[in-house]
Structures are given as structure tokens and as C-alpha cells.
SEFIZA-3560 file (N, C-alpha, C; in Angstrom, 3 decimals):
REM SEFIZA-3560
<numar><xx>10.317</xx><yy>-12.903</yy><zz>45.143</zz><atom>N</atom></numar>
<numar><xx>10.161</xx><yy>-11.507</yy><zz>45.410</zz><atom>CA</atom></numar>
<numar><xx>9.384</xx><yy>-11.421</yy><zz>46.707</zz><atom>C</atom></numar>
<numar><xx>9.554</xx><yy>-10.414</yy><zz>47.705</zz><atom>N</atom></numar>
<numar><xx>8.946</xx><yy>-10.269</yy><zz>48.789</zz><atom>CA</atom></numar>
<numar><xx>7.518</xx><yy>-9.543</yy><zz>48.532</zz><atom>C</atom></numar>
<numar><xx>6.805</xx><yy>-9.578</yy><zz>49.438</zz><atom>N</atom></numar>
<numar><xx>5.583</xx><yy>-9.019</yy><zz>49.497</zz><atom>CA</atom></numar>
<numar><xx>5.542</xx><yy>-7.536</yy><zz>49.451</zz><atom>C</atom></numar>
<numar><xx>6.669</xx><yy>-6.807</yy><zz>49.900</zz><atom>N</atom></numar>
<numar><xx>6.962</xx><yy>-5.366</yy><zz>50.011</zz><atom>CA</atom></numar>
<numar><xx>7.382</xx><yy>-5.313</yy><zz>48.516</zz><atom>C</atom></numar>
<numar><xx>8.066</xx><yy>-5.879</yy><zz>47.802</zz><atom>N</atom></numar>
<numar><xx>8.682</xx><yy>-5.589</yy><zz>46.431</zz><atom>CA</atom></numar>
<numar><xx>7.216</xx><yy>-5.713</yy><zz>45.486</zz><atom>C</atom></numar>
<numar><xx>6.438</xx><yy>-6.734</yy><zz>45.855</zz><atom>N</atom></numar>
<numar><xx>5.137</xx><yy>-6.756</yy><zz>45.025</zz><atom>CA</atom></numar>
<numar><xx>4.396</xx><yy>-5.584</yy><zz>44.888</zz><atom>C</atom></numar>
<numar><xx>4.091</xx><yy>-5.065</yy><zz>46.482</zz><atom>N</atom></numar>
<numar><xx>3.399</xx><yy>-4.158</yy><zz>46.633</zz><atom>CA</atom></numar>
<numar><xx>3.947</xx><yy>-2.680</yy><zz>45.723</zz><atom>C</atom></numar>
<numar><xx>5.169</xx><yy>-2.559</yy><zz>46.011</zz><atom>N</atom></numar>
<numar><xx>6.047</xx><yy>-1.368</yy><zz>45.081</zz><atom>CA</atom></numar>
<numar><xx>5.873</xx><yy>-1.580</yy><zz>43.812</zz><atom>C</atom></numar>
<numar><xx>5.869</xx><yy>-2.716</yy><zz>43.047</zz><atom>N</atom></numar>
<numar><xx>5.730</xx><yy>-2.943</yy><zz>41.757</zz><atom>CA</atom></numar>
<numar><xx>4.381</xx><yy>-2.656</yy><zz>41.335</zz><atom>C</atom></numar>
<numar><xx>3.357</xx><yy>-3.032</yy><zz>42.128</zz><atom>N</atom></numar>
<numar><xx>1.999</xx><yy>-2.761</yy><zz>41.545</zz><atom>CA</atom></numar>
<numar><xx>1.557</xx><yy>-1.385</yy><zz>41.678</zz><atom>C</atom></numar>
<numar><xx>2.260</xx><yy>-0.555</yy><zz>42.970</zz><atom>N</atom></numar>
<numar><xx>1.999</xx><yy>0.918</yy><zz>42.833</zz><atom>CA</atom></numar>
<numar><xx>2.782</xx><yy>1.659</yy><zz>41.766</zz><atom>C</atom></numar>
<numar><xx>3.990</xx><yy>1.086</yy><zz>41.436</zz><atom>N</atom></numar>
<numar><xx>4.778</xx><yy>1.799</yy><zz>40.262</zz><atom>CA</atom></numar>
<numar><xx>3.851</xx><yy>1.558</yy><zz>38.904</zz><atom>C</atom></numar>
<numar><xx>3.431</xx><yy>0.455</yy><zz>38.646</zz><atom>N</atom></numar>
<numar><xx>2.689</xx><yy>0.227</yy><zz>37.582</zz><atom>CA</atom></numar>
<numar><xx>1.500</xx><yy>1.095</yy><zz>37.353</zz><atom>C</atom></numar>
<numar><xx>0.702</xx><yy>1.280</yy><zz>38.441</zz><atom>N</atom></numar>
<numar><xx>-0.267</xx><yy>2.215</yy><zz>38.723</zz><atom>CA</atom></numar>
<numar><xx>-0.190</xx><yy>3.522</yy><zz>38.333</zz><atom>C</atom></numar>
<numar><xx>0.941</xx><yy>4.001</yy><zz>38.920</zz><atom>N</atom></numar>
<numar><xx>1.571</xx><yy>5.473</yy><zz>38.718</zz><atom>CA</atom></numar>
<numar><xx>1.986</xx><yy>5.690</yy><zz>37.384</zz><atom>C</atom></numar>
<numar><xx>2.430</xx><yy>4.792</yy><zz>36.743</zz><atom>N</atom></numar>
<numar><xx>2.897</xx><yy>4.898</yy><zz>35.374</zz><atom>CA</atom></numar>
<numar><xx>1.629</xx><yy>5.336</yy><zz>34.351</zz><atom>C</atom></numar>
<numar><xx>0.724</xx><yy>4.932</yy><zz>34.723</zz><atom>N</atom></numar>
<numar><xx>-0.668</xx><yy>5.306</yy><zz>33.785</zz><atom>CA</atom></numar>
<numar><xx>-0.600</xx><yy>6.997</yy><zz>34.056</zz><atom>C</atom></numar>
<numar><xx>-0.167</xx><yy>7.673</yy><zz>34.885</zz><atom>N</atom></numar>
<numar><xx>-0.345</xx><yy>9.110</yy><zz>35.271</zz><atom>CA</atom></numar>
<numar><xx>0.767</xx><yy>9.809</yy><zz>34.788</zz><atom>C</atom></numar>
<numar><xx>1.827</xx><yy>9.164</yy><zz>34.381</zz><atom>N</atom></numar>
<numar><xx>3.228</xx><yy>9.933</yy><zz>34.172</zz><atom>CA</atom></numar>
<numar><xx>2.883</xx><yy>10.829</yy><zz>32.970</zz><atom>C</atom></numar>
<numar><xx>2.220</xx><yy>10.560</yy><zz>32.090</zz><atom>N</atom></numar>
<numar><xx>2.078</xx><yy>11.439</yy><zz>30.813</zz><atom>CA</atom></numar>
<numar><xx>1.115</xx><yy>12.421</yy><zz>30.837</zz><atom>C</atom></numar>
<numar><xx>0.226</xx><yy>12.568</yy><zz>31.938</zz><atom>N</atom></numar>
<numar><xx>-0.878</xx><yy>13.664</yy><zz>32.084</zz><atom>CA</atom></numar>
<numar><xx>-0.030</xx><yy>15.071</yy><zz>32.453</zz><atom>C</atom></numar>
<numar><xx>-0.526</xx><yy>15.839</yy><zz>31.517</zz><atom>N</atom></numar>
<numar><xx>0.063</xx><yy>17.370</yy><zz>31.408</zz><atom>CA</atom></numar>
<numar><xx>-0.779</xx><yy>18.093</yy><zz>32.192</zz><atom>C</atom></numar>
<numar><xx>0.071</xx><yy>18.978</yy><zz>33.403</zz><atom>N</atom></numar>
<numar><xx>-0.667</xx><yy>19.817</yy><zz>34.281</zz><atom>CA</atom></numar>
<numar><xx>-1.645</xx><yy>20.760</yy><zz>33.422</zz><atom>C</atom></numar>
<numar><xx>-2.678</xx><yy>21.136</yy><zz>33.842</zz><atom>N</atom></numar>
<numar><xx>-3.654</xx><yy>22.285</yy><zz>33.406</zz><atom>CA</atom></numar>
<numar><xx>-3.023</xx><yy>23.303</yy><zz>33.054</zz><atom>C</atom></numar>
<numar><xx>-2.187</xx><yy>23.905</yy><zz>33.788</zz><atom>N</atom></numar>
<numar><xx>-1.959</xx><yy>25.312</yy><zz>33.296</zz><atom>CA</atom></numar>
<numar><xx>-1.035</xx><yy>25.199</yy><zz>31.973</zz><atom>C</atom></numar>
<numar><xx>-0.145</xx><yy>24.152</yy><zz>32.128</zz><atom>N</atom></numar>
<numar><xx>0.634</xx><yy>23.991</yy><zz>31.076</zz><atom>CA</atom></numar>
<numar><xx>-0.013</xx><yy>23.669</yy><zz>29.639</zz><atom>C</atom></numar>
<numar><xx>-1.036</xx><yy>22.878</yy><zz>29.868</zz><atom>N</atom></numar>
<numar><xx>-1.912</xx><yy>22.679</yy><zz>28.800</zz><atom>CA</atom></numar>
<numar><xx>-2.571</xx><yy>23.863</yy><zz>28.145</zz><atom>C</atom></numar>
<numar><xx>-3.167</xx><yy>24.629</yy><zz>28.900</zz><atom>N</atom></numar>
<numar><xx>-3.948</xx><yy>25.802</yy><zz>28.574</zz><atom>CA</atom></numar>
<numar><xx>-2.925</xx><yy>26.758</yy><zz>27.917</zz><atom>C</atom></numar>
<numar><xx>-1.724</xx><yy>27.213</yy><zz>28.567</zz><atom>N</atom></numar>
<numar><xx>-0.754</xx><yy>28.050</yy><zz>27.955</zz><atom>CA</atom></numar>
<numar><xx>-0.310</xx><yy>27.629</yy><zz>26.699</zz><atom>C</atom></numar>
<numar><xx>0.047</xx><yy>26.287</yy><zz>26.562</zz><atom>N</atom></numar>
<numar><xx>0.474</xx><yy>25.715</yy><zz>25.250</zz><atom>CA</atom></numar>
<numar><xx>-0.601</xx><yy>25.749</yy><zz>24.259</zz><atom>C</atom></numar>
<numar><xx>-1.809</xx><yy>25.488</yy><zz>24.409</zz><atom>N</atom></numar>
<numar><xx>-3.061</xx><yy>25.772</yy><zz>23.640</zz><atom>CA</atom></numar>
<numar><xx>-3.241</xx><yy>27.166</yy><zz>23.110</zz><atom>C</atom></numar>
<numar><xx>-3.015</xx><yy>28.063</yy><zz>24.055</zz><atom>N</atom></numar>
<numar><xx>-3.415</xx><yy>29.341</yy><zz>23.800</zz><atom>CA</atom></numar>
<numar><xx>-2.307</xx><yy>29.890</yy><zz>22.998</zz><atom>C</atom></numar>
<numar><xx>-1.139</xx><yy>29.831</yy><zz>23.114</zz><atom>N</atom></numar>
<numar><xx>0.125</xx><yy>30.171</yy><zz>22.417</zz><atom>CA</atom></numar>
<numar><xx>-0.306</xx><yy>29.668</yy><zz>20.738</zz><atom>C</atom></numar>
<numar><xx>-0.721</xx><yy>28.479</yy><zz>20.793</zz><atom>N</atom></numar>
<numar><xx>-1.024</xx><yy>28.022</yy><zz>19.314</zz><atom>CA</atom></numar>
<numar><xx>-2.089</xx><yy>28.891</yy><zz>18.706</zz><atom>C</atom></numar>
<numar><xx>-3.220</xx><yy>28.936</yy><zz>19.465</zz><atom>N</atom></numar>
<numar><xx>-4.412</xx><yy>29.537</yy><zz>19.011</zz><atom>CA</atom></numar>
<numar><xx>-3.959</xx><yy>30.962</yy><zz>18.638</zz><atom>C</atom></numar>
<numar><xx>-3.412</xx><yy>31.523</yy><zz>19.636</zz><atom>N</atom></numar>
<numar><xx>-2.982</xx><yy>33.005</yy><zz>19.263</zz><atom>CA</atom></numar>
<numar><xx>-2.313</xx><yy>33.197</yy><zz>18.100</zz><atom>C</atom></numar>
<numar><xx>-1.342</xx><yy>32.467</yy><zz>17.746</zz><atom>N</atom></numar>
<numar><xx>-0.761</xx><yy>32.246</yy><zz>16.501</zz><atom>CA</atom></numar>
<numar><xx>-1.465</xx><yy>32.025</yy><zz>15.324</zz><atom>C</atom></numar>
<numar><xx>-2.370</xx><yy>31.146</yy><zz>15.428</zz><atom>N</atom></numar>
<numar><xx>-3.293</xx><yy>30.900</yy><zz>14.247</zz><atom>CA</atom></numar>
<numar><xx>-4.248</xx><yy>32.192</yy><zz>13.805</zz><atom>C</atom></numar>
<numar><xx>-4.629</xx><yy>32.769</yy><zz>14.919</zz><atom>N</atom></numar>
<numar><xx>-5.396</xx><yy>33.910</yy><zz>14.684</zz><atom>CA</atom></numar>
<numar><xx>-4.712</xx><yy>35.169</yy><zz>14.105</zz><atom>C</atom></numar>
<numar><xx>-3.651</xx><yy>35.392</yy><zz>14.938</zz><atom>N</atom></numar>
<numar><xx>-2.934</xx><yy>36.815</yy><zz>14.670</zz><atom>CA</atom></numar>
<numar><xx>-1.690</xx><yy>36.728</yy><zz>13.909</zz><atom>C</atom></numar>
<numar><xx>-1.138</xx><yy>35.317</yy><zz>13.701</zz><atom>N</atom></numar>
<numar><xx>0.120</xx><yy>35.246</yy><zz>13.102</zz><atom>CA</atom></numar>
<numar><xx>1.278</xx><yy>35.893</yy><zz>13.792</zz><atom>C</atom></numar>
<numar><xx>1.199</xx><yy>35.868</yy><zz>15.041</zz><atom>N</atom></numar>
<numar><xx>2.230</xx><yy>36.791</yy><zz>15.975</zz><atom>CA</atom></numar>
<numar><xx>2.344</xx><yy>35.613</yy><zz>16.936</zz><atom>C</atom></numar>
<numar><xx>3.716</xx><yy>35.298</yy><zz>17.362</zz><atom>N</atom></numar>
<numar><xx>3.868</xx><yy>34.484</yy><zz>18.531</zz><atom>CA</atom></numar>
<numar><xx>3.753</xx><yy>35.145</yy><zz>19.671</zz><atom>C</atom></numar>
<numar><xx>3.022</xx><yy>34.577</yy><zz>20.676</zz><atom>N</atom></numar>
<numar><xx>2.903</xx><yy>34.994</yy><zz>22.220</zz><atom>CA</atom></numar>
<numar><xx>3.783</xx><yy>34.113</yy><zz>23.181</zz><atom>C</atom></numar>
<numar><xx>4.663</xx><yy>34.740</yy><zz>23.926</zz><atom>N</atom></numar>
<numar><xx>5.479</xx><yy>33.991</yy><zz>24.998</zz><atom>CA</atom></numar>
<numar><xx>4.530</xx><yy>33.542</yy><zz>26.045</zz><atom>C</atom></numar>
<numar><xx>4.719</xx><yy>32.288</yy><zz>26.636</zz><atom>N</atom></numar>
<numar><xx>4.139</xx><yy>32.036</yy><zz>27.681</zz><atom>CA</atom></numar>
<numar><xx>4.078</xx><yy>32.761</yy><zz>28.914</zz><atom>C</atom></numar>
<numar><xx>5.096</xx><yy>33.379</yy><zz>29.166</zz><atom>N</atom></numar>
<numar><xx>5.470</xx><yy>34.428</yy><zz>30.120</zz><atom>CA</atom></numar>
<numar><xx>4.364</xx><yy>35.496</yy><zz>30.280</zz><atom>C</atom></numar>
<numar><xx>3.708</xx><yy>35.757</yy><zz>29.299</zz><atom>N</atom></numar>
<numar><xx>2.775</xx><yy>36.794</yy><zz>29.138</zz><atom>CA</atom></numar>
<numar><xx>1.282</xx><yy>36.247</yy><zz>29.365</zz><atom>C</atom></numar>
<numar><xx>1.242</xx><yy>34.988</yy><zz>29.684</zz><atom>N</atom></numar>
<numar><xx>-0.128</xx><yy>34.336</yy><zz>29.964</zz><atom>CA</atom></numar>
<numar><xx>-0.203</xx><yy>33.867</yy><zz>31.316</zz><atom>C</atom></numar>
<numar><xx>-1.144</xx><yy>34.547</yy><zz>32.157</zz><atom>N</atom></numar>
<numar><xx>-1.580</xx><yy>33.779</yy><zz>33.612</zz><atom>CA</atom></numar>
<numar><xx>-2.812</xx><yy>33.256</yy><zz>33.465</zz><atom>C</atom></numar>
<numar><xx>-2.863</xx><yy>32.296</yy><zz>34.069</zz><atom>N</atom></numar>
<numar><xx>-4.268</xx><yy>31.301</yy><zz>34.331</zz><atom>CA</atom></numar>
<numar><xx>-4.648</xx><yy>31.537</yy><zz>35.772</zz><atom>C</atom></numar>
<numar><xx>-5.907</xx><yy>31.862</yy><zz>35.851</zz><atom>N</atom></numar>
<numar><xx>-6.640</xx><yy>32.218</yy><zz>37.213</zz><atom>CA</atom></numar>
<numar><xx>-8.102</xx><yy>31.436</yy><zz>37.099</zz><atom>C</atom></numar>
<numar><xx>-8.228</xx><yy>30.101</yy><zz>37.777</zz><atom>N</atom></numar>
<numar><xx>-9.377</xx><yy>29.477</yy><zz>37.460</zz><atom>CA</atom></numar>
<numar><xx>-9.535</xx><yy>29.272</yy><zz>35.918</zz><atom>C</atom></numar>
<numar><xx>-10.582</xx><yy>29.897</yy><zz>35.454</zz><atom>N</atom></numar>
<numar><xx>-10.911</xx><yy>29.546</yy><zz>33.860</zz><atom>CA</atom></numar>
<numar><xx>-10.768</xx><yy>30.732</yy><zz>32.965</zz><atom>C</atom></numar>
<numar><xx>-10.110</xx><yy>31.784</yy><zz>33.580</zz><atom>N</atom></numar>
<numar><xx>-9.761</xx><yy>32.978</yy><zz>32.925</zz><atom>CA</atom></numar>
<numar><xx>-8.356</xx><yy>32.903</yy><zz>32.473</zz><atom>C</atom></numar>
<numar><xx>-7.972</xx><yy>33.567</yy><zz>31.353</zz><atom>N</atom></numar>
<numar><xx>-6.638</xx><yy>33.775</yy><zz>30.951</zz><atom>CA</atom></numar>
<numar><xx>-6.528</xx><yy>35.395</yy><zz>31.192</zz><atom>C</atom></numar>
<numar><xx>-5.501</xx><yy>35.624</yy><zz>31.569</zz><atom>N</atom></numar>
<numar><xx>-4.948</xx><yy>37.010</yy><zz>31.911</zz><atom>CA</atom></numar>
<numar><xx>-3.759</xx><yy>37.199</yy><zz>30.961</zz><atom>C</atom></numar>
<numar><xx>-3.632</xx><yy>38.309</yy><zz>30.205</zz><atom>N</atom></numar>
<numar><xx>-2.524</xx><yy>38.382</yy><zz>29.386</zz><atom>CA</atom></numar>
<numar><xx>-1.982</xx><yy>39.734</yy><zz>29.762</zz><atom>C</atom></numar>
<numar><xx>-0.461</xx><yy>39.770</yy><zz>29.782</zz><atom>N</atom></numar>
<numar><xx>0.348</xx><yy>41.086</yy><zz>29.886</zz><atom>CA</atom></numar>
<numar><xx>0.663</xx><yy>41.390</yy><zz>28.672</zz><atom>C</atom></numar>
<numar><xx>0.129</xx><yy>42.306</yy><zz>27.786</zz><atom>N</atom></numar>
<numar><xx>0.407</xx><yy>42.696</yy><zz>26.542</zz><atom>CA</atom></numar>
<numar><xx>0.078</xx><yy>44.075</yy><zz>26.352</zz><atom>C</atom></numar>
<numar><xx>0.462</xx><yy>44.517</yy><zz>25.373</zz><atom>N</atom></numar>
<numar><xx>0.424</xx><yy>46.063</yy><zz>25.087</zz><atom>CA</atom></numar>
<numar><xx>-1.241</xx><yy>46.425</yy><zz>25.024</zz><atom>C</atom></numar>
<numar><xx>-1.751</xx><yy>47.559</yy><zz>25.223</zz><atom>N</atom></numar>
<numar><xx>-3.064</xx><yy>47.945</yy><zz>25.201</zz><atom>CA</atom></numar>
<numar><xx>-3.626</xx><yy>47.852</yy><zz>23.646</zz><atom>C</atom></numar>
<numar><xx>-2.722</xx><yy>48.059</yy><zz>22.558</zz><atom>N</atom></numar>
<numar><xx>-3.083</xx><yy>47.844</yy><zz>21.244</zz><atom>CA</atom></numar>
<numar><xx>-3.349</xx><yy>46.514</yy><zz>21.043</zz><atom>C</atom></numar>
<numar><xx>-2.700</xx><yy>45.594</yy><zz>21.430</zz><atom>N</atom></numar>
<numar><xx>-2.931</xx><yy>44.198</yy><zz>21.079</zz><atom>CA</atom></numar>
<numar><xx>-4.034</xx><yy>43.706</yy><zz>22.028</zz><atom>C</atom></numar>
<numar><xx>-4.392</xx><yy>44.286</yy><zz>23.327</zz><atom>N</atom></numar>
<numar><xx>-5.579</xx><yy>43.759</yy><zz>24.082</zz><atom>CA</atom></numar>
<numar><xx>-6.842</xx><yy>44.245</yy><zz>23.368</zz><atom>C</atom></numar>
<numar><xx>-6.794</xx><yy>45.601</yy><zz>22.665</zz><atom>N</atom></numar>
<numar><xx>-7.857</xx><yy>45.831</yy><zz>21.881</zz><atom>CA</atom></numar>
<numar><xx>-8.261</xx><yy>44.882</yy><zz>20.607</zz><atom>C</atom></numar>
<numar><xx>-7.250</xx><yy>44.202</yy><zz>19.959</zz><atom>N</atom></numar>
<numar><xx>-7.295</xx><yy>43.375</yy><zz>18.965</zz><atom>CA</atom></numar>
<numar><xx>-7.836</xx><yy>42.148</yy><zz>19.360</zz><atom>C</atom></numar>
<numar><xx>-7.495</xx><yy>41.854</yy><zz>20.749</zz><atom>N</atom></numar>
<numar><xx>-8.065</xx><yy>40.340</yy><zz>21.225</zz><atom>CA</atom></numar>
<numar><xx>-9.468</xx><yy>40.733</yy><zz>21.554</zz><atom>C</atom></numar>
<numar><xx>-9.778</xx><yy>41.939</yy><zz>21.942</zz><atom>N</atom></numar>
<numar><xx>-11.326</xx><yy>42.140</yy><zz>22.312</zz><atom>CA</atom></numar>
<numar><xx>-12.247</xx><yy>41.953</yy><zz>20.992</zz><atom>C</atom></numar>
<numar><xx>-11.681</xx><yy>42.413</yy><zz>19.881</zz><atom>N</atom></numar>
<numar><xx>-12.385</xx><yy>42.267</yy><zz>18.516</zz><atom>CA</atom></numar>
<numar><xx>-12.386</xx><yy>40.725</yy><zz>18.175</zz><atom>C</atom></numar>
<numar><xx>-11.645</xx><yy>39.917</yy><zz>18.521</zz><atom>N</atom></numar>
<numar><xx>-11.584</xx><yy>38.411</yy><zz>18.044</zz><atom>CA</atom></numar>
<numar><xx>-11.668</xx><yy>37.460</yy><zz>19.176</zz><atom>C</atom></numar>
<numar><xx>-12.168</xx><yy>38.138</yy><zz>20.498</zz><atom>N</atom></numar>
<numar><xx>-12.109</xx><yy>37.265</yy><zz>21.678</zz><atom>CA</atom></numar>
<numar><xx>-13.147</xx><yy>35.918</yy><zz>21.456</zz><atom>C</atom></numar>
<numar><xx>-14.287</xx><yy>36.188</yy><zz>20.999</zz><atom>N</atom></numar>
<numar><xx>-15.099</xx><yy>34.831</yy><zz>20.702</zz><atom>CA</atom></numar>
<numar><xx>-14.441</xx><yy>33.919</yy><zz>19.647</zz><atom>C</atom></numar>
<numar><xx>-13.726</xx><yy>34.296</yy><zz>18.718</zz><atom>N</atom></numar>
<numar><xx>-12.974</xx><yy>33.324</yy><zz>17.974</zz><atom>CA</atom></numar>
<numar><xx>-11.944</xx><yy>32.612</yy><zz>18.827</zz><atom>C</atom></numar>
<numar><xx>-10.969</xx><yy>33.245</yy><zz>19.456</zz><atom>N</atom></numar>
<numar><xx>-10.048</xx><yy>32.864</yy><zz>20.242</zz><atom>CA</atom></numar>
<numar><xx>-10.709</xx><yy>31.828</yy><zz>21.309</zz><atom>C</atom></numar>
<numar><xx>-11.926</xx><yy>32.204</yy><zz>21.932</zz><atom>N</atom></numar>
<numar><xx>-12.549</xx><yy>31.124</yy><zz>22.963</zz><atom>CA</atom></numar>
<numar><xx>-13.061</xx><yy>30.117</yy><zz>22.040</zz><atom>C</atom></numar>
<numar><xx>-13.714</xx><yy>30.190</yy><zz>21.130</zz><atom>N</atom></numar>
<numar><xx>-14.049</xx><yy>28.952</yy><zz>20.264</zz><atom>CA</atom></numar>
<numar><xx>-13.083</xx><yy>28.059</yy><zz>20.148</zz><atom>C</atom></numar>
<numar><xx>-11.970</xx><yy>28.460</yy><zz>19.653</zz><atom>N</atom></numar>
<numar><xx>-10.795</xx><yy>27.667</yy><zz>19.225</zz><atom>CA</atom></numar>
<numar><xx>-10.140</xx><yy>27.041</yy><zz>20.411</zz><atom>C</atom></numar>
<numar><xx>-10.035</xx><yy>27.691</yy><zz>21.434</zz><atom>N</atom></numar>
<numar><xx>-9.607</xx><yy>27.080</yy><zz>22.716</zz><atom>CA</atom></numar>
<numar><xx>-10.521</xx><yy>26.183</yy><zz>23.242</zz><atom>C</atom></numar>
<numar><xx>-11.695</xx><yy>26.157</yy><zz>23.057</zz><atom>N</atom></numar>
<numar><xx>-12.564</xx><yy>25.300</yy><zz>23.554</zz><atom>CA</atom></numar>
<numar><xx>-12.553</xx><yy>23.913</yy><zz>22.542</zz><atom>C</atom></numar>
<numar><xx>-12.604</xx><yy>24.216</yy><zz>21.313</zz><atom>N</atom></numar>
<numar><xx>-11.934</xx><yy>23.012</yy><zz>20.361</zz><atom>CA</atom></numar>
<numar><xx>-10.882</xx><yy>22.333</yy><zz>20.805</zz><atom>C</atom></numar>
<numar><xx>-9.826</xx><yy>23.194</yy><zz>21.181</zz><atom>N</atom></numar>
<numar><xx>-8.475</xx><yy>22.393</yy><zz>21.524</zz><atom>CA</atom></numar>
<numar><xx>-8.442</xx><yy>21.851</yy><zz>22.878</zz><atom>C</atom></numar>
<numar><xx>-9.202</xx><yy>22.283</yy><zz>23.822</zz><atom>N</atom></numar>
<numar><xx>-9.218</xx><yy>21.623</yy><zz>25.004</zz><atom>CA</atom></numar>
<numar><xx>-10.382</xx><yy>20.982</yy><zz>25.651</zz><atom>C</atom></numar>
<numar><xx>-11.100</xx><yy>20.721</yy><zz>24.625</zz><atom>N</atom></numar>
<numar><xx>-12.398</xx><yy>20.000</yy><zz>24.715</zz><atom>CA</atom></numar>
<numar><xx>-13.482</xx><yy>20.775</yy><zz>25.559</zz><atom>C</atom></numar>
<numar><xx>-13.397</xx><yy>21.947</yy><zz>25.527</zz><atom>N</atom></numar>
<numar><xx>-14.432</xx><yy>22.969</yy><zz>26.412</zz><atom>CA</atom></numar>
<numar><xx>-14.429</xx><yy>23.233</yy><zz>27.603</zz><atom>C</atom></numar>
<numar><xx>-13.450</xx><yy>22.637</yy><zz>28.363</zz><atom>N</atom></numar>
<numar><xx>-13.268</xx><yy>22.517</yy><zz>29.847</zz><atom>CA</atom></numar>
<numar><xx>-12.363</xx><yy>23.459</yy><zz>30.679</zz><atom>C</atom></numar>
<numar><xx>-11.567</xx><yy>24.366</yy><zz>29.760</zz><atom>N</atom></numar>
<numar><xx>-10.561</xx><yy>24.991</yy><zz>30.538</zz><atom>CA</atom></numar>
<numar><xx>-10.844</xx><yy>26.437</yy><zz>30.642</zz><atom>C</atom></numar>
<numar><xx>-11.362</xx><yy>27.239</yy><zz>29.596</zz><atom>N</atom></numar>
<numar><xx>-11.278</xx><yy>28.693</yy><zz>29.339</zz><atom>CA</atom></numar>
<numar><xx>-12.631</xx><yy>29.166</yy><zz>29.088</zz><atom>C</atom></numar>
<numar><xx>-12.842</xx><yy>30.144</yy><zz>30.044</zz><atom>N</atom></numar>
<numar><xx>-14.235</xx><yy>30.806</yy><zz>29.815</zz><atom>CA</atom></numar>
<numar><xx>-14.136</xx><yy>32.376</yy><zz>29.371</zz><atom>C</atom></numar>
<numar><xx>-13.049</xx><yy>32.925</yy><zz>29.826</zz><atom>N</atom></numar>
<numar><xx>-12.790</xx><yy>34.276</yy><zz>29.403</zz><atom>CA</atom></numar>
<numar><xx>-11.277</xx><yy>34.415</yy><zz>28.963</zz><atom>C</atom></numar>
<numar><xx>-11.146</xx><yy>35.831</yy><zz>28.313</zz><atom>N</atom></numar>
<numar><xx>-9.891</xx><yy>36.265</yy><zz>28.233</zz><atom>CA</atom></numar>
<numar><xx>-9.678</xx><yy>37.661</yy><zz>28.548</zz><atom>C</atom></numar>
<numar><xx>-8.889</xx><yy>38.011</yy><zz>29.270</zz><atom>N</atom></numar>
<numar><xx>-8.588</xx><yy>39.415</yy><zz>29.742</zz><atom>CA</atom></numar>
<numar><xx>-7.427</xx><yy>39.943</yy><zz>29.699</zz><atom>C</atom></numar>
//
């Protein structure tokens, strides 16, 4: 095996460790849809969720937004548990 092939194999082995890592936005959206369903028993499509920094923005009906305000702390606490407290600070 040539020196070039050895370097490539070492690099490939190193990068293999990172192939399973899920991008932050996908992780937050997936987690929030699960938490939302747990709290409200209503499915929420990922297209209604936008992540900006550590804030989740929802494009949903005003009535549902009002319900979220009532249960915001519960949602945030469940999100902190699900994401080890590093991804979400607010829901709007």
C-alpha cells in the first residue's frame, strides 16, 4: 500500500467517527415535534418550525400560539431534558 493510500485510509477512519452526528437544526426540530406531541397530543410538522440561534419560531395559528404560551415552561423543560440543555432558550 502506498503512502497516499495509507493517509487516505487514516483520514477515512477518522471521518467515520463523525458520520453519525446529526446536524443541530434537525435534532432540535425532531426533538421539538416529539415534545409538542407529548404535551398537546397534536402532531406538528417540521415545516412549521424555524430555528434561529437558540430560539424556536413557530408558524402556527394564533390560538395554538396562545396555548404554547400557557405551557411554554413545560415545553422548554422537556426540550432541555431531551437536548441536554444546550439548544433551546425560548419559543416564539
